[in-house]
C-alpha positions, 0 to 999 in steps of 0.5 A: 476472501475479503472484498477490497475497498476502493482506496485513495493512494493517501489511505494506502500510504497511511496504512503502510506507515501505521504498519511500520513502512517508511518512505524510501523514494518518490519518482514520477507518479510512484512512491516506494516504502520499505520495512526491513527487506520488504519493499512496496511500490505504489502508484500515487495518482489522483484516482482510486487504486484498483483492487488488483493493484491493491492486492499486489501492494498488500502481497508485497508488504507481506500481509493478508488483506485482513491485516492490512485493513486493520491498519487503515 
Protein backbone atom coordinates (compact mmCIF):
# COMPACT_ATOMS: atom_id res chain seq x y z
CA UNK A 1 0.00 0.00 0.00
CA UNK A 2 1.37 3.39 -0.97
CA UNK A 3 1.85 5.93 1.80
CA UNK A 4 -0.17 9.06 1.11
CA UNK A 5 1.64 12.41 1.13
CA UNK A 6 0.45 15.51 2.97
CA UNK A 7 -1.36 17.57 0.34
CA UNK A 8 -2.97 20.99 0.34
CA UNK A 9 -6.49 21.20 -1.13
CA UNK A 10 -5.22 23.12 -4.18
CA UNK A 11 -2.83 20.22 -4.97
CA UNK A 12 -5.70 17.73 -4.82
CA UNK A 13 -7.80 19.99 -7.08
CA UNK A 14 -4.94 20.15 -9.60
CA UNK A 15 -4.73 16.35 -9.62
CA UNK A 16 -8.48 15.98 -10.11
CA UNK A 17 -8.55 18.53 -12.93
CA UNK A 18 -5.65 16.80 -14.68
CA UNK A 19 -7.62 13.55 -14.38
CA UNK A 20 -10.53 15.16 -16.24
CA UNK A 21 -12.75 16.32 -13.37
CA UNK A 22 -14.53 19.68 -13.63
CA UNK A 23 -15.70 21.91 -10.79
CA UNK A 24 -19.43 21.55 -10.32
CA UNK A 25 -20.20 23.66 -7.29
CA UNK A 26 -18.76 25.22 -4.17
CA UNK A 27 -20.55 25.70 -0.88
CA UNK A 28 -18.94 26.85 2.33
CA UNK A 29 -15.62 25.09 2.79
CA UNK A 30 -16.28 22.27 0.31
CA UNK A 31 -16.02 21.87 -3.45
CA UNK A 32 -17.60 19.27 -5.71
CA UNK A 33 -15.96 17.98 -8.90
CA UNK A 34 -17.59 15.71 -11.48
CA UNK A 35 -16.49 13.48 -14.34
CA UNK A 36 -19.30 11.58 -16.01
CA UNK A 37 -21.17 9.73 -13.27
CA UNK A 38 -18.35 10.17 -10.73
CA UNK A 39 -18.71 12.89 -8.09
CA UNK A 40 -15.99 13.93 -5.66
CA UNK A 41 -16.52 16.28 -2.72
CA UNK A 42 -13.47 17.63 -0.94
CA UNK A 43 -12.86 20.04 1.92
CA UNK A 44 -11.24 23.27 0.78
CA UNK A 45 -9.64 24.77 3.89
CA UNK A 46 -6.21 26.24 4.65
CA UNK A 47 -4.96 23.05 6.33
CA UNK A 48 -3.59 19.87 4.75
CA UNK A 49 -6.03 17.12 3.83
CA UNK A 50 -5.77 14.19 6.25
CA UNK A 51 -4.64 10.82 4.80
CA UNK A 52 -7.98 9.12 5.49
CA UNK A 53 -9.89 11.92 3.79
CA UNK A 54 -7.50 11.87 0.84
CA UNK A 55 -7.99 8.11 0.45
CA UNK A 56 -11.77 8.65 0.44
CA UNK A 57 -11.43 11.35 -2.25
CA UNK A 58 -9.33 8.98 -4.38
CA UNK A 59 -11.91 6.20 -3.93
CA UNK A 60 -14.74 8.57 -4.93
CA UNK A 61 -12.74 9.45 -8.05
CA UNK A 62 -12.58 5.76 -9.01
CA UNK A 63 -8.77 5.69 -9.01
CA UNK A 64 -6.01 3.87 -7.18
CA UNK A 65 -3.54 5.83 -5.07
CA UNK A 66 -0.81 5.26 -7.67
CA UNK A 67 -3.04 6.55 -10.49
CA UNK A 68 -3.93 9.67 -8.53
CA UNK A 69 -0.31 10.42 -7.60
CA UNK A 70 0.64 10.36 -11.30
CA UNK A 71 -1.70 13.32 -11.90
CA UNK A 72 -0.03 15.52 -9.26
